[in-house]
Residue frames as a rotation matrix with the C-alpha (Angstrom) as fourth column:
MET 1
0.081 -0.104 0.991 -74.05
0.667 -0.734 -0.132 72.85
0.741 0.672 0.010 -6.46
SER 2
-0.337 -0.283 -0.898 -72.75
0.881 -0.432 -0.195 75.79
-0.332 -0.856 0.395 -4.45
SER 3
0.700 0.633 0.331 -74.35
0.694 -0.713 -0.103 79.19
0.171 0.301 -0.938 -4.37
PHE 4
-0.529 -0.848 0.033 -72.11
0.834 -0.527 -0.164 82.20
0.156 -0.060 0.986 -4.93
PRO 5
-0.350 -0.910 0.220 -71.54
-0.480 -0.028 -0.877 84.01
0.804 -0.413 -0.427 -2.67
SER 6
0.826 0.532 0.188 -71.60
-0.423 0.364 0.830 81.69
0.373 -0.765 0.525 0.34
VAL 7
0.110 -0.770 0.629 -69.27
-0.891 0.203 0.405 79.99
-0.440 -0.605 -0.663 2.80
ASP 8
0.507 0.129 0.852 -70.14
0.079 0.977 -0.196 76.69
-0.858 0.167 0.485 1.10
TRP 9
0.978 -0.160 0.132 -68.91
0.116 -0.106 -0.988 78.08
0.172 0.981 -0.086 -2.21
PHE 10
0.413 -0.877 0.246 -65.64
-0.858 -0.465 -0.219 79.33
0.307 -0.120 -0.944 -0.68
ASP 11
0.136 -0.338 0.931 -65.20
-0.635 0.692 0.343 75.94
-0.760 -0.638 -0.121 1.04
ASP 12
0.789 0.182 0.587 -65.76
0.277 0.748 -0.604 74.06
-0.549 0.639 0.539 -2.23
VAL 13
0.835 -0.546 0.068 -63.21
-0.213 -0.434 -0.875 76.27
0.508 0.716 -0.479 -4.00
ARG 14
0.280 -0.739 0.613 -60.82
-0.955 -0.152 0.254 75.83
-0.095 -0.657 -0.748 -1.07
ARG 15
0.436 -0.078 0.897 -61.02
-0.189 0.966 0.176 72.05
-0.880 -0.246 0.406 -1.37
VAL 16
0.919 -0.117 0.376 -60.24
0.393 0.263 -0.881 72.17
0.004 0.958 0.288 -5.12
PHE 17
0.683 -0.672 0.288 -57.45
-0.512 -0.721 -0.467 74.70
0.521 0.172 -0.836 -4.58
ASN 18
0.267 -0.587 0.764 -55.84
-0.891 0.151 0.427 72.73
-0.366 -0.795 -0.483 -1.74
ALA 19
0.516 0.037 0.856 -56.05
-0.033 0.999 -0.023 69.37
-0.856 -0.016 0.517 -3.54
ASP 20
0.947 -0.109 0.302 -54.51
0.313 0.108 -0.944 70.43
0.070 0.988 0.136 -6.86
ASP 21
0.267 -0.943 -0.201 -50.71
0.784 0.091 0.614 70.37
-0.561 -0.321 0.763 -6.96
ARG 22
-0.052 -0.267 0.962 -50.74
0.853 -0.513 -0.096 73.03
0.520 0.816 0.255 -9.70
TYR 23
0.599 0.393 0.698 -51.81
0.046 -0.887 0.460 75.54
0.799 -0.243 -0.550 -7.09
ARG 24
0.791 -0.308 -0.528 -49.39
0.602 0.241 0.761 74.51
-0.107 -0.920 0.376 -4.32
GLY 25
-0.112 -0.853 -0.509 -47.00
0.620 -0.461 0.635 77.34
-0.776 -0.245 0.581 -3.72
ALA 26
0.297 0.307 0.904 -48.69
0.934 -0.289 -0.209 79.25
0.197 0.907 -0.373 -6.53
GLY 27
0.924 0.078 0.375 -47.36
0.081 -0.997 0.008 82.71
0.374 0.023 -0.927 -7.07
GLY 28
0.190 -0.975 0.113 -43.83
-0.171 -0.146 -0.974 81.84
0.967 0.165 -0.195 -6.11
GLY 29
-0.814 -0.577 -0.074 -44.16
-0.053 0.200 -0.978 80.76
0.579 -0.792 -0.193 -2.53
HIS 30
-0.556 0.568 -0.607 -46.21
0.831 0.396 -0.391 80.76
0.018 -0.722 -0.692 0.59
CYS 31
-0.329 0.574 0.749 -49.24
-0.026 -0.799 0.601 82.94
0.944 0.179 0.278 1.09
ASN 32
-0.492 0.142 -0.859 -49.84
0.859 0.240 -0.453 83.96
0.141 -0.960 -0.240 4.68
CYS 33
-0.945 0.224 0.240 -52.70
-0.230 -0.973 0.005 86.38
0.235 -0.051 0.971 5.00
LEU 34
-0.389 0.917 -0.093 -56.21
0.626 0.189 -0.756 86.98
-0.676 -0.352 -0.648 6.13
ALA 35
-0.993 0.012 0.113 -58.02
0.088 -0.544 0.835 88.16
0.072 0.839 0.539 2.98
GLY 36
-0.345 0.922 -0.179 -61.44
0.137 -0.139 -0.981 89.78
-0.929 -0.363 -0.079 2.95
PHE 37
-0.894 0.191 0.406 -63.86
0.415 0.004 0.910 89.80
0.172 0.982 -0.083 0.05
LYS 38
-0.492 0.763 -0.419 -66.65
-0.107 -0.531 -0.840 92.37
-0.864 -0.369 0.343 0.04
ILE 39
-0.899 0.295 0.324 -69.25
0.421 0.377 0.825 91.08
0.121 0.878 -0.463 -2.40
GLY 40
-0.007 0.872 0.490 -71.98
0.258 -0.472 0.843 93.67
0.966 0.132 -0.222 -2.53
GLU 41
0.350 0.227 0.909 -73.14
-0.733 -0.538 0.416 93.98
0.584 -0.812 -0.022 1.07
ARG 42
0.997 0.040 -0.061 -71.76
0.000 0.838 0.545 90.60
0.073 -0.544 0.836 2.14
VAL 43
0.272 -0.942 0.195 -68.33
-0.942 -0.302 -0.147 90.01
0.197 -0.143 -0.970 3.64
PHE 44
0.971 -0.107 -0.212 -66.26
0.127 0.989 0.081 86.82
0.201 -0.105 0.974 3.52
VAL 45
0.397 -0.883 0.251 -62.86
-0.908 -0.337 0.250 86.22
-0.136 -0.327 -0.935 5.10
ALA 46
0.910 -0.196 -0.364 -60.45
0.051 0.927 -0.372 83.53
0.410 0.320 0.854 3.91
THR 47
0.593 -0.753 0.286 -57.34
-0.544 -0.113 0.832 82.42
-0.594 -0.648 -0.476 5.77
PHE 48
0.804 -0.465 -0.370 -54.33
-0.143 0.453 -0.880 81.49
0.577 0.761 0.298 3.67
GLU 49
0.592 -0.637 0.493 -51.52
-0.592 0.071 0.803 79.63
-0.546 -0.768 -0.335 5.41
GLY 50
-0.309 -0.808 0.502 -48.47
-0.093 0.551 0.830 78.40
-0.947 0.210 -0.245 3.57
VAL 51
-0.966 -0.074 -0.246 -49.64
-0.252 0.081 0.964 76.78
-0.052 0.994 -0.097 0.34
GLU 52
-0.577 0.810 -0.108 -53.27
0.743 0.575 0.342 76.27
0.339 0.117 -0.933 1.35
CYS 53
-0.383 0.624 0.681 -56.44
-0.569 -0.740 0.358 78.09
0.728 -0.251 0.638 2.18
SER 54
-0.951 -0.117 -0.286 -57.32
0.130 0.689 -0.713 76.83
0.280 -0.716 -0.640 5.64
GLY 55
-0.389 0.875 -0.287 -60.81
0.854 0.227 -0.468 78.24
-0.344 -0.427 -0.836 5.96
ALA 56
-0.802 0.260 0.538 -63.45
0.094 -0.834 0.544 80.79
0.590 0.487 0.644 5.08
VAL 57
-0.465 0.684 -0.562 -66.15
0.800 0.053 -0.598 82.46
-0.379 -0.728 -0.571 7.14
GLU 58
-0.037 0.507 0.861 -68.86
0.572 -0.696 0.434 85.02
0.819 0.509 -0.265 6.56
GLY 59
-0.519 -0.147 -0.842 -68.85
0.813 -0.388 -0.433 88.11
-0.263 -0.910 0.321 8.72
ASP 60
0.727 0.687 -0.023 -70.17
0.658 -0.706 -0.262 91.60
-0.196 0.175 -0.965 8.84
GLU 61
0.750 -0.415 0.515 -68.45
0.043 -0.746 -0.664 94.88
0.660 0.520 -0.542 8.00
SER 62
0.715 -0.482 0.506 -66.54
-0.688 -0.356 0.633 94.78
-0.125 -0.800 -0.586 11.29
ALA 63
0.748 -0.450 0.488 -64.74
0.366 0.893 0.262 91.60
-0.553 -0.018 0.833 10.13
LEU 64
0.693 -0.482 0.536 -62.85
0.481 -0.244 -0.842 93.80
0.537 0.841 0.063 7.68
ASP 65
0.776 -0.417 0.472 -61.10
-0.605 -0.704 0.373 95.45
0.177 -0.575 -0.799 10.65
ASP 66
0.519 -0.530 0.670 -59.11
-0.386 0.554 0.737 92.24
-0.762 -0.642 0.083 11.21
VAL 67
0.808 -0.194 0.556 -58.05
0.535 0.636 -0.556 91.33
-0.245 0.747 0.618 7.66
ASP 68
-0.273 -0.951 -0.146 -54.74
0.641 -0.292 0.709 92.21
-0.717 0.100 0.690 6.07
PHE 69
-0.867 0.136 -0.479 -56.63
-0.417 -0.725 0.548 93.58
-0.273 0.675 0.685 3.07
TYR 70
-0.135 0.834 0.535 -59.96
0.349 0.545 -0.762 93.13
-0.927 0.084 -0.365 1.38
LEU 71
-0.970 -0.074 0.230 -61.14
0.240 -0.182 0.954 93.20
-0.029 0.980 0.195 -2.20
ASP 72
-0.324 0.865 -0.382 -64.24
0.168 -0.345 -0.923 95.30
-0.931 -0.363 -0.034 -2.75
MET 73
-0.988 0.134 -0.081 -66.43
-0.107 -0.197 0.975 95.03
0.115 0.971 0.209 -5.85
PRO 74
-0.182 0.982 0.045 -70.15
-0.962 -0.169 -0.215 95.28
-0.204 -0.083 0.976 -6.53
ALA 75
-0.042 0.234 0.971 -71.88
-0.271 0.933 -0.237 91.89
-0.962 -0.273 0.024 -6.49
ASP 76
0.897 0.443 0.014 -72.59
-0.104 0.241 -0.965 91.96
-0.431 0.864 0.262 -10.23
GLU 77
0.433 -0.820 -0.375 -68.87
-0.840 -0.216 -0.498 92.40
0.327 0.531 -0.782 -11.01
TRP 78
-0.412 -0.513 0.753 -67.94
-0.754 0.656 0.034 89.48
-0.511 -0.554 -0.657 -8.74
ARG 79
0.363 0.647 0.671 -70.58
-0.079 0.738 -0.670 87.36
-0.929 0.190 0.319 -10.48
GLU 80
0.897 -0.059 -0.438 -69.27
-0.441 -0.151 -0.884 88.36
-0.014 0.987 -0.162 -13.89
MET 81
-0.067 -0.998 -0.012 -65.73
-0.990 0.068 -0.123 87.39
0.124 0.004 -0.992 -12.86
VAL 82
-0.394 -0.046 0.918 -66.79
-0.470 0.868 -0.158 84.00
-0.790 -0.494 -0.363 -11.44
ALA 83
0.672 0.688 0.274 -68.97
-0.057 0.417 -0.907 83.28
-0.739 0.594 0.319 -14.51
ASN 84
0.650 -0.521 -0.554 -66.06
-0.739 -0.263 -0.620 84.19
0.177 0.812 -0.556 -16.80
ILE 85
-0.415 -0.816 0.403 -63.77
-0.886 0.464 0.027 81.80
-0.209 -0.346 -0.915 -14.91
ALA 86
-0.034 0.494 0.869 -66.38
-0.180 0.852 -0.491 79.03
-0.983 -0.173 0.060 -15.18
ALA 87
0.875 0.457 -0.162 -66.78
-0.202 0.039 -0.979 79.62
-0.440 0.889 0.127 -18.91
ASN 88
0.648 -0.685 -0.332 -63.04
-0.607 -0.202 -0.768 79.71
0.459 0.700 -0.547 -19.66
GLY 89
0.637 -0.420 -0.646 -61.46
0.525 0.850 -0.035 77.45
0.564 -0.317 0.762 -17.04
SER 90
-0.267 -0.625 -0.733 -59.62
0.906 -0.423 0.032 80.49
-0.330 -0.656 0.679 -15.66
ALA 91
0.432 0.447 -0.784 -60.02
0.260 -0.894 -0.366 84.23
-0.864 -0.045 -0.502 -15.83
ASP 92
0.457 -0.297 0.838 -59.53
0.850 -0.131 -0.510 85.82
0.262 0.946 0.193 -19.23
LEU 93
-0.531 -0.838 0.125 -57.35
0.770 -0.539 -0.342 88.91
0.354 -0.086 0.931 -19.43
HIS 94
-0.394 0.451 0.801 -60.29
-0.173 -0.892 0.417 91.23
0.903 0.025 0.430 -18.68
HIS 95
0.642 0.759 0.114 -61.34
-0.325 0.134 0.936 89.38
0.695 -0.638 0.333 -15.53
THR 96
-0.059 -0.710 -0.702 -58.13
0.677 0.488 -0.551 88.78
0.734 -0.508 0.451 -13.59
LEU 97
0.607 0.215 -0.765 -57.81
0.768 -0.404 0.496 90.36
-0.202 -0.889 -0.410 -10.17
ASN 98
-0.419 -0.852 -0.313 -54.84
0.667 -0.523 0.531 92.32
-0.616 0.014 0.788 -11.47
THR 99
-0.744 0.190 0.641 -56.80
0.500 -0.478 0.722 93.77
0.444 0.857 0.261 -14.42
LEU 100
0.351 0.935 -0.057 -59.82
0.704 -0.223 0.674 94.51
0.617 -0.277 -0.737 -12.25
ASP 101
0.308 -0.350 -0.885 -57.50
0.782 -0.437 0.445 96.35
-0.542 -0.829 0.139 -9.86
LEU 102
-0.720 -0.694 -0.001 -55.82
0.547 -0.570 0.613 98.35
-0.426 0.441 0.790 -12.63
ASP 103
-0.476 0.619 0.624 -59.18
0.636 -0.248 0.731 99.29
0.607 0.745 -0.276 -14.18
ARG 104
0.617 0.699 -0.362 -60.23
0.745 -0.371 0.554 101.13
0.253 -0.611 -0.750 -11.01
ASP 105
0.396 -0.440 0.806 -59.03
-0.110 -0.894 -0.434 104.62
0.912 0.083 -0.402 -10.21
ASP 106
0.243 -0.258 0.935 -58.71
-0.947 -0.272 0.171 103.69
0.211 -0.927 -0.310 -6.53
GLY 107
-0.714 -0.629 -0.308 -57.78
-0.586 0.777 -0.229 100.03
0.384 0.017 -0.923 -7.04
LEU 108
0.160 0.739 -0.655 -59.43
-0.202 0.674 0.711 96.87
0.966 0.019 0.257 -5.80
ALA 109
-0.105 -0.315 -0.943 -57.56
0.778 0.565 -0.275 96.23
0.620 -0.762 0.186 -2.53
ARG 110
0.337 0.280 0.899 -58.42
-0.338 -0.855 0.393 98.11
0.879 -0.436 -0.194 0.63
SER 111
-0.531 -0.374 -0.760 -57.39
0.632 0.423 -0.650 98.23
0.564 -0.826 0.012 4.26
ARG 112
0.563 0.811 -0.157 -59.64
0.685 -0.352 0.638 99.53
0.463 -0.467 -0.754 7.04
HIS 113
0.513 -0.446 -0.733 -56.66
0.626 -0.391 0.675 101.12
-0.588 -0.805 0.079 8.67
GLY 114
0.966 -0.188 -0.177 -55.38
-0.259 -0.714 -0.650 102.87
-0.004 0.674 -0.739 5.54
ASP 115
0.335 -0.871 0.359 -52.29
-0.320 0.253 0.913 100.73
-0.886 -0.421 -0.194 6.02
GLN 116
0.499 -0.181 -0.847 -50.38
-0.866 -0.107 -0.488 100.70
-0.003 0.978 -0.211 2.73
VAL 117
-0.641 -0.761 0.103 -48.20
-0.765 0.644 0.001 97.79
-0.067 -0.078 -0.995 3.89
ARG 118
-0.394 0.589 0.706 -51.31
-0.050 0.753 -0.656 95.65
-0.918 -0.294 -0.267 4.43
GLU 119
0.644 0.659 -0.390 -52.80
-0.394 -0.152 -0.907 96.72
-0.656 0.737 0.161 1.09
ASP 120
0.062 -0.728 -0.682 -49.52
-0.998 -0.027 -0.062 95.85
0.026 0.685 -0.728 -0.63
LEU 121
-0.556 -0.206 0.805 -49.92
-0.378 0.925 -0.025 92.24
-0.740 -0.318 -0.592 0.53
PHE 122
0.588 0.796 0.145 -52.59
-0.143 0.278 -0.950 91.95
-0.796 0.538 0.277 -2.17
PHE 123
0.658 -0.385 -0.647 -49.90
-0.744 -0.198 -0.638 92.52
0.118 0.901 -0.417 -4.79
ARG 124
-0.447 -0.841 0.306 -47.55
-0.881 0.474 0.016 90.05
-0.158 -0.263 -0.952 -3.12
TYR 125
-0.662 0.256 0.705 -50.22
-0.038 0.927 -0.372 87.34
-0.749 -0.273 -0.604 -3.04
ASN 126
-0.070 0.687 -0.723 -52.16
-0.848 -0.422 -0.319 88.35
-0.525 0.591 0.613 -6.14
GLN 127
-0.400 -0.117 -0.909 -51.21
-0.775 0.573 0.268 85.27
0.489 0.811 -0.320 -8.16
THR 128
-0.989 0.089 -0.121 -52.14
0.141 0.828 -0.542 82.89
0.052 -0.553 -0.832 -5.36
LEU 129
-0.434 0.882 -0.184 -55.50
-0.172 -0.282 -0.944 84.63
-0.885 -0.378 0.274 -4.99
GLN 130
-0.112 0.364 -0.925 -56.00
-0.984 -0.170 0.052 84.41
-0.138 0.916 0.377 -8.75
PHE 131
-0.752 -0.203 -0.627 -55.29
-0.345 0.932 0.113 80.69
0.561 0.301 -0.771 -8.70
PHE 132
-0.863 0.502 0.065 -57.75
0.125 0.335 -0.934 80.36
-0.490 -0.798 -0.351 -5.82
PHE 133
-0.050 0.897 -0.438 -60.52
-0.538 -0.394 -0.745 81.99
-0.841 0.198 0.503 -7.83
ASP 134
-0.285 -0.104 -0.953 -59.49
-0.934 0.255 0.251 80.10
0.217 0.961 -0.170 -10.99
ALA 135
-0.997 -0.071 0.000 -60.04
-0.068 0.952 -0.299 76.88
0.021 -0.298 -0.954 -9.02
SER 136
-0.385 0.923 0.022 -63.71
-0.331 -0.115 -0.937 77.89
-0.862 -0.368 0.350 -8.91
ALA 137
-0.276 0.238 -0.931 -63.98
-0.955 0.038 0.293 76.78
0.105 0.971 0.217 -12.56
ARG 138
-0.696 -0.065 -0.715 -64.17
-0.131 0.991 0.038 73.25
0.706 0.120 -0.698 -11.15
VAL 139
-0.850 0.509 -0.135 -67.01
0.220 0.110 -0.969 74.07
-0.478 -0.854 -0.206 -8.74
ASP 140
-0.440 0.798 0.411 -70.58
0.740 0.063 0.669 73.76
0.509 0.599 -0.619 -9.96
THR 141
-0.882 -0.036 -0.469 -71.84
0.324 -0.770 -0.549 77.26
-0.342 -0.637 0.691 -9.15
GLU 142
0.081 0.889 0.451 -75.23
0.886 -0.271 0.376 78.91
0.456 0.369 -0.810 -9.05
PHE 143
-0.787 -0.394 0.474 -75.64
0.220 -0.898 -0.381 82.59
0.576 -0.196 0.794 -8.31
GLY 144
0.013 0.753 -0.658 -77.55
0.983 0.112 0.149 83.45
0.186 -0.648 -0.738 -5.17
PRO 145
0.872 0.356 0.336 -78.32
0.290 -0.929 0.231 86.80
0.395 -0.104 -0.913 -3.56
ALA 146
-0.161 -0.977 0.139 -75.35
0.513 -0.203 -0.834 89.02
0.843 -0.063 0.534 -2.73
């Protein structure tokens, strides 16, 4: 069982995502980005190369300086999304990254540099990122501290 959020959890999701042909080239092509995930006070960075996620690490706030974009939500909202995916096999319409982005006045994606081009990569790779998180439905998850 993997604890969310943790590097082990991201690695378990990565293995499911990389091994399932349904996710290969998800979203219409290759995904090449360094994506950050701010989960409460914790920061995780995942590297997407081609049709796979090649790794994930935990960092501090300064790690967000190096990512193309990062998704920032309170820990309880991340937990709700992951629990919804586990319960349904994929995100329902109220828990997709796209819906969560649209429901916020200032959106979900951020860039430390205020770089709109970098932030726009979230929209380019949104479906791949959604498939990545949907793969978490196949990971036995417990919720740890954020």
